All heavy atoms as a GROMACS GRO file, in nm:
protein
  645
    1MET      N    1  -0.765   3.012   6.425
    1MET     CA    2  -0.881   3.074   6.365
    1MET      C    3  -0.832   3.171   6.255
    1MET      O    4  -0.736   3.244   6.282
    1MET     CB    5  -0.959   3.151   6.470
    1MET     CG    6  -1.079   3.216   6.412
    1MET     SD    7  -1.193   3.305   6.517
    1MET     CE    8  -1.126   3.313   6.674
    2GLN      N    9  -0.898   3.180   6.149
    2GLN     CA   10  -0.866   3.257   6.036
    2GLN      C   11  -0.989   3.330   5.988
    2GLN      O   12  -1.097   3.269   5.976
    2GLN     CB   13  -0.801   3.179   5.928
    2GLN     CG   14  -0.758   3.257   5.809
    2GLN     CD   15  -0.686   3.181   5.702
    2GLN    OE1   16  -0.670   3.058   5.717
    2GLN    NE2   17  -0.656   3.236   5.589
    3ALA      N   18  -0.972   3.455   5.953
    3ALA     CA   19  -1.086   3.532   5.886
    3ALA      C   20  -1.023   3.612   5.769
    3ALA      O   21  -0.917   3.672   5.776
    3ALA     CB   22  -1.147   3.623   5.989
    4ASN      N   23  -1.106   3.624   5.663
    4ASN     CA   24  -1.069   3.703   5.551
    4ASN      C   25  -1.190   3.793   5.512
    4ASN      O   26  -1.304   3.741   5.517
    4ASN     CB   27  -1.032   3.619   5.429
    4ASN     CG   28  -0.909   3.533   5.460
    4ASN    OD1   29  -0.813   3.583   5.512
    4ASN    ND2   30  -0.920   3.409   5.428
    5TYR      N   31  -1.159   3.913   5.469
    5TYR     CA   32  -1.272   3.999   5.425
    5TYR      C   33  -1.220   4.081   5.307
    5TYR      O   34  -1.108   4.133   5.314
    5TYR     CB   35  -1.322   4.086   5.534
    5TYR     CG   36  -1.439   4.172   5.488
    5TYR    CD1   37  -1.566   4.113   5.479
    5TYR    CD2   38  -1.424   4.303   5.458
    5TYR    CE1   39  -1.676   4.188   5.445
    5TYR    CE2   40  -1.533   4.387   5.415
    5TYR     CZ   41  -1.654   4.322   5.409
    5TYR     OH   42  -1.768   4.396   5.368
    6SER      N   43  -1.297   4.089   5.201
    6SER     CA   44  -1.260   4.167   5.085
    6SER      C   45  -1.356   4.288   5.078
    6SER      O   46  -1.475   4.267   5.055
    6SER     CB   47  -1.270   4.077   4.960
    6SER     OG   48  -1.231   4.152   4.847
    7PHE      N   49  -1.295   4.404   5.095
    7PHE     CA   50  -1.379   4.531   5.085
    7PHE      C   51  -1.419   4.555   4.938
    7PHE      O   52  -1.518   4.605   4.910
    7PHE     CB   53  -1.304   4.650   5.139
    7PHE     CG   54  -1.268   4.637   5.284
    7PHE    CD1   55  -1.145   4.591   5.324
    7PHE    CD2   56  -1.367   4.664   5.382
    7PHE    CE1   57  -1.119   4.576   5.462
    7PHE    CE2   58  -1.335   4.649   5.511
    7PHE     CZ   59  -1.212   4.607   5.557
    8SER      N   60  -1.322   4.526   4.856
    8SER     CA   61  -1.338   4.529   4.710
    8SER      C   62  -1.243   4.436   4.643
    8SER      O   63  -1.168   4.373   4.718
    8SER     CB   64  -1.315   4.676   4.655
    8SER     OG   65  -1.183   4.713   4.665
    9ARG      N   66  -1.236   4.431   4.514
    9ARG     CA   67  -1.132   4.339   4.459
    9ARG      C   68  -0.996   4.392   4.465
    9ARG      O   69  -0.900   4.329   4.438
    9ARG     CB   70  -1.170   4.304   4.316
    9ARG     CG   71  -1.175   4.424   4.219
    9ARG     CD   72  -1.209   4.381   4.082
    9ARG     NE   73  -1.133   4.469   3.999
    9ARG     CZ   74  -1.131   4.456   3.868
    9ARG    NH1   75  -1.197   4.366   3.811
    9ARG    NH2   76  -1.066   4.538   3.794
   10PHE      N   77  -0.977   4.518   4.509
   10PHE     CA   78  -0.847   4.576   4.528
   10PHE      C   79  -0.797   4.587   4.670
   10PHE      O   80  -0.679   4.606   4.693
   10PHE     CB   81  -0.850   4.724   4.464
   10PHE     CG   82  -0.890   4.725   4.324
   10PHE    CD1   83  -1.012   4.779   4.290
   10PHE    CD2   84  -0.809   4.680   4.230
   10PHE    CE1   85  -1.045   4.787   4.161
   10PHE    CE2   86  -0.839   4.685   4.093
   10PHE     CZ   87  -0.959   4.734   4.053
   11LEU      N   88  -0.891   4.571   4.768
   11LEU     CA   89  -0.857   4.588   4.908
   11LEU      C   90  -0.907   4.473   4.985
   11LEU      O   91  -1.025   4.446   4.997
   11LEU     CB   92  -0.918   4.722   4.961
   11LEU     CG   93  -0.881   4.755   5.109
   11LEU    CD1   94  -0.733   4.779   5.117
   11LEU    CD2   95  -0.965   4.881   5.147
   12THR      N   96  -0.815   4.398   5.052
   12THR     CA   97  -0.851   4.280   5.128
   12THR      C   98  -0.791   4.282   5.270
   12THR      O   99  -0.682   4.341   5.284
   12THR     CB  100  -0.811   4.144   5.058
   12THR    OG1  101  -0.669   4.145   5.038
   12THR    CG2  102  -0.880   4.132   4.926
   13PHE      N  103  -0.851   4.226   5.358
   13PHE     CA  104  -0.804   4.212   5.499
   13PHE      C  105  -0.806   4.065   5.537
   13PHE      O  106  -0.895   3.991   5.517
   13PHE     CB  107  -0.897   4.294   5.593
   13PHE     CG  108  -0.863   4.277   5.737
   13PHE    CD1  109  -0.754   4.352   5.788
   13PHE    CD2  110  -0.930   4.194   5.823
   13PHE    CE1  111  -0.719   4.342   5.917
   13PHE    CE2  112  -0.904   4.187   5.953
   13PHE     CZ  113  -0.794   4.258   6.008
   14SER      N  114  -0.690   4.017   5.599
   14SER     CA  115  -0.679   3.886   5.651
   14SER      C  116  -0.631   3.884   5.794
   14SER      O  117  -0.536   3.969   5.830
   14SER     CB  118  -0.577   3.806   5.564
   14SER     OG  119  -0.612   3.803   5.436
   15SER      N  120  -0.676   3.793   5.873
   15SER     CA  121  -0.635   3.787   6.012
   15SER      C  122  -0.623   3.637   6.051
   15SER      O  123  -0.701   3.551   6.006
   15SER     CB  124  -0.724   3.860   6.113
   15SER     OG  125  -0.854   3.794   6.111
   16ILE      N  126  -0.522   3.606   6.135
   16ILE     CA  127  -0.501   3.471   6.190
   16ILE      C  128  -0.477   3.482   6.334
   16ILE      O  129  -0.393   3.565   6.380
   16ILE     CB  130  -0.387   3.402   6.113
   16ILE    CG1  131  -0.411   3.388   5.971
   16ILE    CG2  132  -0.353   3.268   6.178
   16ILE    CD1  133  -0.286   3.335   5.889
   17GLY      N  134  -0.539   3.403   6.417
   17GLY     CA  135  -0.523   3.391   6.556
   17GLY      C  136  -0.479   3.254   6.591
   17GLY      O  137  -0.538   3.154   6.546
   18GLN      N  138  -0.373   3.245   6.673
   18GLN     CA  139  -0.320   3.111   6.714
   18GLN      C  140  -0.320   3.105   6.869
   18GLN      O  141  -0.275   3.197   6.928
   18GLN     CB  142  -0.183   3.087   6.656
   18GLN     CG  143  -0.182   3.076   6.502
   18GLN     CD  144  -0.046   3.062   6.442
   18GLN    OE1  145   0.050   3.109   6.508
   18GLN    NE2  146  -0.036   2.992   6.336
   19LEU      N  147  -0.349   2.986   6.917
   19LEU     CA  148  -0.337   2.956   7.061
   19LEU      C  149  -0.265   2.827   7.081
   19LEU      O  150  -0.293   2.726   7.014
   19LEU     CB  151  -0.481   2.939   7.115
   19LEU     CG  152  -0.493   2.898   7.258
   19LEU    CD1  153  -0.443   3.009   7.354
   19LEU    CD2  154  -0.638   2.871   7.294
   20ASP      N  155  -0.167   2.830   7.164
   20ASP     CA  156  -0.091   2.711   7.198
   20ASP      C  157  -0.163   2.641   7.310
   20ASP      O  158  -0.178   2.693   7.420
   20ASP     CB  159   0.054   2.748   7.246
   20ASP     CG  160   0.136   2.629   7.267
   20ASP    OD1  161   0.098   2.519   7.246
   20ASP    OD2  162   0.260   2.652   7.302
   21THR      N  163  -0.198   2.519   7.290
   21THR     CA  164  -0.279   2.443   7.387
   21THR      C  165  -0.197   2.397   7.500
   21THR      O  166  -0.243   2.369   7.606
   21THR     CB  167  -0.349   2.325   7.322
   21THR    OG1  168  -0.252   2.233   7.264
   21THR    CG2  169  -0.454   2.367   7.228
   22ALA      N  170  -0.061   2.390   7.484
   22ALA     CA  171   0.026   2.343   7.597
   22ALA      C  172   0.050   2.457   7.698
   22ALA      O  173   0.076   2.428   7.813
   22ALA     CB  174   0.165   2.303   7.534
   23ASN      N  175   0.028   2.575   7.657
   23ASN     CA  176   0.051   2.694   7.748
   23ASN      C  177  -0.059   2.795   7.713
   23ASN      O  178  -0.068   2.847   7.605
   23ASN     CB  179   0.187   2.756   7.727
   23ASN     CG  180   0.224   2.858   7.830
   23ASN    OD1  181   0.131   2.908   7.899
   23ASN    ND2  182   0.347   2.891   7.839
   24SER      N  183  -0.142   2.829   7.815
   24SER     CA  184  -0.258   2.915   7.795
   24SER      C  185  -0.221   3.061   7.763
   24SER      O  186  -0.307   3.133   7.714
   24SER     CB  187  -0.349   2.903   7.914
   24SER     OG  188  -0.278   2.953   8.026
   25GLN      N  189  -0.092   3.102   7.799
   25GLN     CA  190  -0.052   3.235   7.770
   25GLN      C  191   0.007   3.253   7.638
   25GLN      O  192   0.048   3.365   7.601
   25GLN     CB  193   0.046   3.279   7.886
   25GLN     CG  194  -0.017   3.288   8.018
   25GLN     CD  195   0.078   3.319   8.125
   25GLN    OE1  196   0.197   3.349   8.098
   25GLN    NE2  197   0.036   3.328   8.246
   26ALA      N  198   0.038   3.150   7.559
   26ALA     CA  199   0.094   3.164   7.431
   26ALA      C  200  -0.012   3.184   7.322
   26ALA      O  201  -0.063   3.094   7.268
   26ALA     CB  202   0.180   3.036   7.405
   27VAL      N  203  -0.039   3.309   7.305
   27VAL     CA  204  -0.145   3.344   7.196
   27VAL      C  205  -0.071   3.448   7.105
   27VAL      O  206   0.007   3.531   7.144
   27VAL     CB  207  -0.257   3.417   7.267
   27VAL    CG1  208  -0.359   3.460   7.165
   27VAL    CG2  209  -0.327   3.327   7.367
   28SER      N  210  -0.102   3.428   6.983
   28SER     CA  211  -0.048   3.518   6.875
   28SER      C  212  -0.156   3.557   6.777
   28SER      O  213  -0.251   3.477   6.754
   28SER     CB  214   0.080   3.464   6.806
   28SER     OG  215   0.036   3.350   6.734
   29ALA      N  216  -0.137   3.672   6.709
   29ALA     CA  217  -0.232   3.719   6.616
   29ALA      C  218  -0.153   3.790   6.498
   29ALA      O  219  -0.053   3.853   6.521
   29ALA     CB  220  -0.328   3.815   6.671
   30ASN      N  221  -0.204   3.779   6.386
   30ASN     CA  222  -0.142   3.835   6.261
   30ASN      C  223  -0.258   3.904   6.181
   30ASN      O  224  -0.361   3.842   6.152
   30ASN     CB  225  -0.080   3.728   6.176
   30ASN     CG  226  -0.014   3.777   6.050
   30ASN    OD1  227  -0.048   3.882   6.002
   30ASN    ND2  228   0.071   3.699   5.996
   31PHE      N  229  -0.233   4.033   6.150
   31PHE     CA  230  -0.334   4.107   6.075
   31PHE      C  231  -0.262   4.165   5.947
   31PHE      O  232  -0.151   4.215   5.955
   31PHE     CB  233  -0.385   4.223   6.157
   31PHE     CG  234  -0.450   4.182   6.283
   31PHE    CD1  235  -0.378   4.203   6.401
   31PHE    CD2  236  -0.580   4.132   6.288
   31PHE    CE1  237  -0.435   4.154   6.520
   31PHE    CE2  238  -0.632   4.090   6.409
   31PHE     CZ  239  -0.567   4.103   6.519
   32ARG      N  240  -0.332   4.145   5.831
   32ARG     CA  241  -0.266   4.188   5.707
   32ARG      C  242  -0.373   4.262   5.616
   32ARG      O  243  -0.482   4.213   5.602
   32ARG     CB  244  -0.214   4.070   5.626
   32ARG     CG  245  -0.145   4.113   5.504
   32ARG     CD  246  -0.095   3.992   5.425
   32ARG     NE  247  -0.208   3.928   5.365
   32ARG     CZ  248  -0.193   3.822   5.278
   32ARG    NH1  249  -0.081   3.777   5.250
   32ARG    NH2  250  -0.306   3.772   5.230
   33LEU      N  251  -0.335   4.376   5.574
   33LEU     CA  252  -0.416   4.460   5.478
   33LEU      C  253  -0.343   4.468   5.353
   33LEU      O  254  -0.224   4.503   5.351
   33LEU     CB  255  -0.442   4.600   5.538
   33LEU     CG  256  -0.536   4.690   5.460
   33LEU    CD1  257  -0.678   4.630   5.464
   33LEU    CD2  258  -0.535   4.824   5.515
   34ARG      N  259  -0.409   4.432   5.244
   34ARG     CA  260  -0.347   4.428   5.109
   34ARG      C  261  -0.419   4.516   5.016
   34ARG      O  262  -0.547   4.506   5.005
   34ARG     CB  263  -0.344   4.289   5.048
   34ARG     CG  264  -0.286   4.288   4.914
   34ARG     CD  265  -0.290   4.149   4.853
   34ARG     NE  266  -0.239   4.149   4.723
   34ARG     CZ  267  -0.264   4.054   4.634
   34ARG    NH1  268  -0.348   3.956   4.662
   34ARG    NH2  269  -0.216   4.063   4.512
   35TYR      N  270  -0.350   4.612   4.954
   35TYR     CA  271  -0.411   4.700   4.863
   35TYR      C  272  -0.343   4.677   4.721
   35TYR      O  273  -0.219   4.699   4.707
   35TYR     CB  274  -0.392   4.852   4.895
   35TYR     CG  275  -0.446   4.943   4.801
   35TYR    CD1  276  -0.580   4.946   4.754
   35TYR    CD2  277  -0.368   5.047   4.746
   35TYR    CE1  278  -0.624   5.035   4.664
   35TYR    CE2  279  -0.417   5.140   4.659
   35TYR     CZ  280  -0.540   5.132   4.615
   35TYR     OH  281  -0.589   5.220   4.525
   36ASN      N  282  -0.412   4.642   4.626
   36ASN     CA  283  -0.367   4.619   4.488
   36ASN      C  284  -0.404   4.734   4.407
   36ASN      O  285  -0.521   4.743   4.357
   36ASN     CB  286  -0.429   4.485   4.431
   36ASN     CG  287  -0.373   4.450   4.294
   36ASN    OD1  288  -0.433   4.492   4.199
   36ASN    ND2  289  -0.260   4.378   4.297
   37TYR      N  290  -0.315   4.831   4.382
   37TYR     CA  291  -0.353   4.954   4.314
   37TYR      C  292  -0.343   4.950   4.162
   37TYR      O  293  -0.391   5.034   4.097
   37TYR     CB  294  -0.274   5.073   4.372
   37TYR     CG  295  -0.121   5.053   4.366
   37TYR    CD1  296  -0.050   5.107   4.260
   37TYR    CD2  297  -0.054   4.989   4.467
   37TYR    CE1  298   0.083   5.088   4.251
   37TYR    CE2  299   0.080   4.972   4.464
   37TYR     CZ  300   0.150   5.020   4.357
   37TYR     OH  301   0.284   5.007   4.349
   38ARG      N  302  -0.275   4.841   4.114
   38ARG     CA  303  -0.275   4.818   3.973
   38ARG      C  304  -0.218   4.677   3.949
   38ARG      O  305  -0.164   4.620   4.046
   38ARG     CB  306  -0.190   4.919   3.885
   38ARG     CG  307  -0.045   4.920   3.911
   38ARG     CD  308   0.021   5.015   3.816
   38ARG     NE  309   0.138   4.950   3.758
   38ARG     CZ  310   0.236   5.005   3.694
   38ARG    NH1  311   0.223   5.138   3.673
   38ARG    NH2  312   0.332   4.940   3.648
   39PRO      N  313  -0.226   4.614   3.834
   39PRO     CA  314  -0.182   4.477   3.817
   39PRO      C  315  -0.034   4.458   3.858
   39PRO      O  316   0.050   4.531   3.816
   39PRO     CB  317  -0.205   4.444   3.667
   39PRO     CG  318  -0.313   4.537   3.628
   39PRO     CD  319  -0.295   4.664   3.713
   40ASP      N  320  -0.010   4.356   3.939
   40ASP     CA  321   0.125   4.320   3.989
   40ASP      C  322   0.187   4.423   4.076
   40ASP      O  323   0.310   4.427   4.092
   40ASP     CB  324   0.221   4.287   3.872
   40ASP     CG  325   0.174   4.166   3.797
   40ASP    OD1  326   0.112   4.076   3.857
   40ASP    OD2  327   0.209   4.151   3.673
   41CYS      N  328   0.110   4.513   4.128
   41CYS     CA  329   0.162   4.618   4.223
   41CYS      C  330   0.075   4.616   4.351
   41CYS      O  331  -0.046   4.632   4.346
   41CYS     CB  332   0.158   4.754   4.159
   41CYS     SG  333   0.259   4.764   4.017
   42ASP      N  334   0.138   4.592   4.460
   42ASP     CA  335   0.066   4.576   4.594
   42ASP      C  336   0.133   4.662   4.702
   42ASP      O  337   0.250   4.694   4.696
   42ASP     CB  338   0.074   4.433   4.639
   42ASP     CG  339   0.005   4.337   4.541
   42ASP    OD1  340  -0.103   4.367   4.503
   42ASP    OD2  341   0.072   4.239   4.505
   43LEU      N  342   0.049   4.691   4.795
   43LEU     CA  343   0.091   4.756   4.923
   43LEU      C  344   0.036   4.668   5.031
   43LEU      O  345  -0.085   4.646   5.044
   43LEU     CB  346   0.039   4.900   4.936
   43LEU     CG  347   0.057   4.962   5.072
   43LEU    CD1  348   0.214   4.995   5.091
   43LEU    CD2  349  -0.014   5.097   5.083
   44PHE      N  350   0.123   4.616   5.116
   44PHE     CA  351   0.088   4.531   5.235
   44PHE      C  352   0.124   4.604   5.362
   44PHE      O  353   0.223   4.663   5.374
   44PHE     CB  354   0.169   4.401   5.230
   44PHE     CG  355   0.141   4.306   5.119
   44PHE    CD1  356   0.210   4.307   5.008
   44PHE    CD2  357   0.036   4.216   5.136
   44PHE    CE1  358   0.185   4.218   4.906
   44PHE    CE2  359   0.009   4.130   5.034
   44PHE     CZ  360   0.083   4.130   4.915
   45ILE      N  361   0.027   4.598   5.455
   45ILE     CA  362   0.045   4.648   5.589
   45ILE      C  363   0.028   4.530   5.680
   45ILE      O  364  -0.086   4.476   5.682
   45ILE     CB  365  -0.043   4.760   5.623
   45ILE    CG1  366  -0.016   4.879   5.526
   45ILE    CG2  367  -0.025   4.808   5.765
   45ILE    CD1  368  -0.113   4.993   5.539
   46VAL      N  369   0.128   4.489   5.759
   46VAL     CA  370   0.118   4.370   5.842
   46VAL      C  371   0.153   4.408   5.988
   46VAL      O  372   0.242   4.475   6.012
   46VAL     CB  373   0.223   4.260   5.791
   46VAL    CG1  374   0.212   4.136   5.878
   46VAL    CG2  375   0.197   4.231   5.646
   47TYR      N  376   0.066   4.356   6.076
   47TYR     CA  377   0.080   4.373   6.218
   47TYR      C  378   0.074   4.238   6.287
   47TYR      O  379  -0.021   4.164   6.271
   47TYR     CB  380  -0.028   4.466   6.275
   47TYR     CG  381  -0.017   4.493   6.423
   47TYR    CD1  382   0.081   4.569   6.474
   47TYR    CD2  383  -0.113   4.432   6.508
   47TYR    CE1  384   0.093   4.594   6.605
   47TYR    CE2  385  -0.099   4.454   6.644
   47TYR     CZ  386   0.002   4.534   6.695
   47TYR     OH  387   0.013   4.562   6.831
   48ASN      N  388   0.180   4.204   6.359
   48ASN     CA  389   0.195   4.080   6.438
   48ASN      C  390   0.207   4.109   6.585
   48ASN      O  391   0.283   4.198   6.622
   48ASN     CB  392   0.313   3.996   6.392
   48ASN     CG  393   0.300   3.948   6.254
   48ASN    OD1  394   0.195   3.907   6.207
   48ASN    ND2  395   0.413   3.950   6.182
   49VAL      N  396   0.137   4.028   6.666
   49VAL     CA  397   0.157   4.040   6.810
   49VAL      C  398   0.148   3.896   6.864
   49VAL      O  399   0.071   3.821   6.815
   49VAL     CB  400   0.050   4.136   6.879
   49VAL    CG1  401  -0.085   4.084   6.863
   49VAL    CG2  402   0.091   4.158   7.024
   50GLY      N  403   0.237   3.865   6.961
   50GLY     CA  404   0.234   3.728   7.008
   50GLY      C  405   0.343   3.707   7.116
   50GLY      O  406   0.409   3.799   7.162
   51THR      N  407   0.358   3.580   7.158
   51THR     CA  408   0.450   3.542   7.262
   51THR      C  409   0.565   3.462   7.198
   51THR      O  410   0.542   3.377   7.117
   51THR     CB  411   0.377   3.449   7.361
   51THR    OG1  412   0.262   3.520   7.407
   51THR    CG2  413   0.473   3.414   7.478
   52GLN      N  414   0.686   3.500   7.240
   52GLN     CA  415   0.802   3.425   7.188
   52GLN      C  416   0.875   3.368   7.316
   52GLN      O  417   0.888   3.436   7.416
   52GLN     CB  418   0.898   3.517   7.117
   52GLN     CG  419   1.028   3.457   7.074
   52GLN     CD  420   1.118   3.554   7.010
   52GLN    OE1  421   1.101   3.669   7.010
   52GLN    NE2  422   1.228   3.501   6.954
   53PHE      N  423   0.911   3.240   7.300
   53PHE     CA  424   0.983   3.179   7.416
   53PHE      C  425   1.127   3.195   7.397
   53PHE      O  426   1.187   3.172   7.295
   53PHE     CB  427   0.946   3.029   7.425
   53PHE     CG  428   0.803   3.003   7.455
   53PHE    CD1  429   0.710   2.980   7.357
   53PHE    CD2  430   0.760   3.004   7.585
   53PHE    CE1  431   0.575   2.959   7.388
   53PHE    CE2  432   0.627   2.987   7.619
   53PHE     CZ  433   0.538   2.962   7.522
   54VAL      N  434   1.196   3.233   7.509
   54VAL     CA  435   1.340   3.254   7.514
   54VAL      C  436   1.414   3.124   7.514
   54VAL      O  437   1.519   3.110   7.443
   54VAL     CB  438   1.378   3.343   7.630
   54VAL    CG1  439   1.531   3.363   7.642
   54VAL    CG2  440   1.314   3.479   7.615
   55SER      N  441   1.366   3.025   7.589
   55SER     CA  442   1.430   2.901   7.597
   55SER      C  443   1.338   2.791   7.568
   55SER      O  444   1.214   2.793   7.592
   55SER     CB  445   1.478   2.885   7.746
   55SER     OG  446   1.532   2.753   7.771
   56LEU      N  447   1.393   2.680   7.516
   56LEU     CA  448   1.310   2.564   7.478
   56LEU      C  449   1.303   2.465   7.602
   56LEU      O  450   1.239   2.363   7.595
   56LEU     CB  451   1.360   2.486   7.355
   56LEU     CG  452   1.356   2.571   7.230
   56LEU    CD1  453   1.424   2.489   7.116
   56LEU    CD2  454   1.215   2.601   7.196
   57ALA      N  455   1.371   2.498   7.707
   57ALA     CA  456   1.375   2.410   7.827
   57ALA      C  457   1.239   2.411   7.893
   57ALA      O  458   1.171   2.515   7.909
   57ALA     CB  459   1.478   2.460   7.929
   58ALA      N  460   1.185   2.293   7.922
   58ALA     CA  461   1.052   2.290   7.972
   58ALA      C  462   1.039   2.324   8.120
   58ALA      O  463   0.924   2.354   8.161
   58ALA     CB  464   1.006   2.145   7.955
   59ALA      N  465   1.151   2.334   8.189
   59ALA     CA  466   1.150   2.366   8.333
   59ALA      C  467   1.090   2.504   8.362
   59ALA      O  468   0.994   2.516   8.439
   59ALA     CB  469   1.283   2.359   8.392
   60ASN      N  470   1.139   2.611   8.297
   60ASN     CA  471   1.093   2.746   8.324
   60ASN      C  472   1.113   2.833   8.192
   60ASN      O  473   1.205   2.917   8.192
   60ASN     CB  474   1.171   2.802   8.443
   60ASN     CG  475   1.103   2.930   8.494
   60ASN    OD1  476   0.995   2.958   8.450
   60ASN    ND2  477   1.176   3.004   8.574
   61PRO      N  478   1.033   2.813   8.097
   61PRO     CA  479   1.053   2.896   7.975
   61PRO      C  480   1.006   3.038   7.999
   61PRO      O  481   0.897   3.060   8.044
   61PRO     CB  482   0.964   2.827   7.870
   61PRO     CG  483   0.862   2.755   7.950
   61PRO     CD  484   0.923   2.717   8.080
   62GLN      N  485   1.096   3.130   7.977
   62GLN     CA  486   1.059   3.268   7.996
   62GLN      C  487   0.987   3.318   7.862
   62GLN      O  488   1.041   3.286   7.750
   62GLN     CB  489   1.187   3.352   8.018
   62GLN     CG  490   1.165   3.503   8.037
   62GLN     CD  491   1.286   3.575   8.051
   62GLN    OE1  492   1.400   3.524   8.040
   62GLN    NE2  493   1.278   3.704   8.081
   63GLN      N  494   0.887   3.393   7.876
   63GLN     CA  495   0.809   3.437   7.764
   63GLN      C  496   0.828   3.585   7.741
   63GLN      O  497   0.834   3.666   7.839
   63GLN     CB  498   0.660   3.411   7.783
   63GLN     CG  499   0.622   3.264   7.800
   63GLN     CD  500   0.480   3.246   7.826
   63GLN    OE1  501   0.398   3.338   7.822
   63GLN    NE2  502   0.439   3.126   7.850
   64ILE      N  503   0.838   3.627   7.624
   64ILE     CA  504   0.852   3.775   7.582
   64ILE      C  505   0.738   3.803   7.488
   64ILE      O  506   0.710   3.741   7.392
   64ILE     CB  507   0.988   3.798   7.516
   64ILE    CG1  508   1.108   3.765   7.612
   64ILE    CG2  509   0.998   3.933   7.463
   64ILE    CD1  510   1.235   3.781   7.550
   65ARG      N  511   0.675   3.914   7.518
   65ARG     CA  512   0.566   3.965   7.433
   65ARG      C  513   0.634   4.036   7.316
   65ARG      O  514   0.717   4.129   7.337
   65ARG     CB  515   0.473   4.058   7.503
   65ARG     CG  516   0.343   4.080   7.440
   65ARG     CD  517   0.274   3.942   7.437
   65ARG     NE  518   0.134   3.958   7.442
   65ARG     CZ  519   0.050   3.862   7.401
   65ARG    NH1  520   0.106   3.753   7.366
   65ARG    NH2  521  -0.071   3.876   7.406
   66GLU      N  522   0.601   3.995   7.191
   66GLU     CA  523   0.663   4.056   7.076
   66GLU      C  524   0.558   4.117   6.988
   66GLU      O  525   0.455   4.063   6.962
   66GLU     CB  526   0.730   3.937   7.004
   66GLU     CG  527   0.819   3.984   6.891
   66GLU     CD  528   0.890   3.863   6.830
   66GLU    OE1  529   0.829   3.765   6.791
   66GLU    OE2  530   1.012   3.878   6.820
   67THR      N  531   0.593   4.238   6.937
   67THR     CA  532   0.498   4.308   6.848
   67THR      C  533   0.586   4.352   6.725
   67THR      O  534   0.695   4.405   6.740
   67THR     CB  535   0.445   4.433   6.913
   67THR    OG1  536   0.370   4.392   7.035
   67THR    CG2  537   0.347   4.505   6.821
   68ARG      N  538   0.528   4.333   6.608
   68ARG     CA  539   0.599   4.371   6.484
   68ARG      C  540   0.498   4.443   6.394
   68ARG      O  541   0.380   4.405   6.382
   68ARG     CB  542   0.648   4.245   6.408
   68ARG     CG  543   0.760   4.176   6.478
   68ARG     CD  544   0.802   4.066   6.396
   68ARG     NE  545   0.906   3.988   6.470
   68ARG     CZ  546   0.963   3.875   6.424
   68ARG    NH1  547   0.932   3.827   6.306
   68ARG    NH2  548   1.050   3.812   6.497
   69PHE      N  549   0.552   4.544   6.326
   69PHE     CA  550   0.474   4.613   6.224
   69PHE      C  551   0.556   4.630   6.098
   69PHE      O  552   0.672   4.665   6.104
   69PHE     CB  553   0.436   4.756   6.275
   69PHE     CG  554   0.359   4.840   6.183
   69PHE    CD1  555   0.221   4.818   6.164
   69PHE    CD2  556   0.422   4.940   6.111
   69PHE    CE1  557   0.153   4.894   6.083
   69PHE    CE2  558   0.347   5.016   6.023
   69PHE     CZ  559   0.213   4.991   6.007
   70ALA      N  560   0.500   4.596   5.986
   70ALA     CA  561   0.573   4.600   5.861
   70ALA      C  562   0.490   4.650   5.748
   70ALA      O  563   0.370   4.637   5.745
   70ALA     CB  564   0.626   4.461   5.821
   71VAL      N  565   0.556   4.729   5.658
   71VAL     CA  566   0.495   4.780   5.534
   71VAL      C  567   0.579   4.735   5.417
   71VAL      O  568   0.699   4.746   5.420
   71VAL     CB  569   0.486   4.938   5.533
   71VAL    CG1  570   0.425   4.986   5.405
   71VAL    CG2  571   0.408   4.984   5.658
   72LYS      N  572   0.513   4.671   5.324
   72LYS     CA  573   0.588   4.621   5.209
   72LYS      C  574   0.514   4.677   5.078
   72LYS      O  575   0.394   4.679   5.065
   72LYS     CB  576   0.576   4.464   5.196
   72LYS     CG  577   0.641   4.410   5.077
   72LYS     CD  578   0.630   4.268   5.079
   72LYS     CE  579   0.684   4.206   4.944
   72LYS     NZ  580   0.660   4.059   4.932
   73PHE      N  581   0.594   4.730   4.992
   73PHE     CA  582   0.548   4.793   4.869
   73PHE      C  583   0.615   4.716   4.749
   73PHE      O  584   0.732   4.702   4.744
   73PHE     CB  585   0.589   4.945   4.869
   73PHE     CG  586   0.556   5.018   4.746
   73PHE    CD1  587   0.430   5.054   4.718
   73PHE    CD2  588   0.662   5.050   4.657
   73PHE    CE1  589   0.398   5.123   4.607
   73PHE    CE2  590   0.627   5.121   4.545
   73PHE     CZ  591   0.500   5.156   4.516
   74THR      N  592   0.529   4.668   4.657
   74THR     CA  593   0.581   4.606   4.536
   74THR      C  594   0.535   4.688   4.414
   74THR      O  595   0.420   4.736   4.414
   74THR     CB  596   0.536   4.456   4.520
   74THR    OG1  597   0.395   4.454   4.522
   74THR    CG2  598   0.586   4.374   4.642
   75TYR      N  599   0.621   4.694   4.321
   75TYR     CA  600   0.595   4.770   4.202
   75TYR      C  601   0.648   4.694   4.078
   75TYR      O  602   0.768   4.646   4.078
   75TYR     CB  603   0.660   4.908   4.204
   75TYR     CG  604   0.626   4.993   4.088
   75TYR    CD1  605   0.505   5.052   4.080
   75TYR    CD2  606   0.711   5.000   3.980
   75TYR    CE1  607   0.472   5.139   3.973
   75TYR    CE2  608   0.690   5.083   3.874
   75TYR     CZ  609   0.565   5.153   3.864
   75TYR     OH  610   0.532   5.230   3.760
   76SER      N  611   0.568   4.680   3.973
   76SER     CA  612   0.612   4.612   3.861
   76SER      C  613   0.626   4.712   3.748
   76SER      O  614   0.539   4.799   3.718
   76SER     CB  615   0.502   4.511   3.812
   76SER     OG  616   0.538   4.452   3.688
   77PHE      N  617   0.748   4.718   3.686
   77PHE     CA  618   0.781   4.809   3.581
   77PHE      C  619   0.719   4.771   3.448
   77PHE      O  620   0.694   4.855   3.365
   77PHE     CB  621   0.934   4.828   3.568
   77PHE     CG  622   0.991   4.892   3.689
   77PHE    CD1  623   1.060   4.819   3.778
   77PHE    CD2  624   0.985   5.033   3.710
   77PHE    CE1  625   1.113   4.876   3.895
   77PHE    CE2  626   1.046   5.092   3.819
   77PHE     CZ  627   1.112   5.017   3.906
   78PHE      N  628   0.684   4.648   3.435
   78PHE     CA  629   0.634   4.599   3.308
   78PHE      C  630   0.506   4.524   3.335
   78PHE      O  631   0.510   4.397   3.351
   78PHE     CB  632   0.733   4.506   3.231
   78PHE     CG  633   0.861   4.576   3.207
   78PHE    CD1  634   0.972   4.539   3.280
   78PHE    CD2  635   0.878   4.674   3.109
   78PHE    CE1  636   1.095   4.605   3.257
   78PHE    CE2  637   0.996   4.737   3.089
   78PHE     CZ  638   1.110   4.700   3.161
   79PRO      N  639   0.390   4.584   3.355
   79PRO     CA  640   0.261   4.519   3.377
   79PRO      C  641   0.211   4.436   3.263
   79PRO      O  642   0.232   4.462   3.149
   79PRO     CB  643   0.170   4.628   3.420
   79PRO     CG  644   0.220   4.753   3.365
   79PRO     CD  645   0.375   4.728   3.342
   0.00000   0.00000   0.00000
């Protein structure tokens, strides 16, 4: 499932939710906020939460809950 919302032409929000049909506990989500403060210059705030499998063996895959937060800043010297 995906959703996008634009507060203005400078501020947008995007989210993606994923569900693994083979395992009901494997759910992940991604949220991204983008602020475009001038041409070719952006500020991204990204938050991810989900399940990561330690082993690919089908017998007993151990699951780890993983959370990530990132901030990315881009700046163009010549707009």
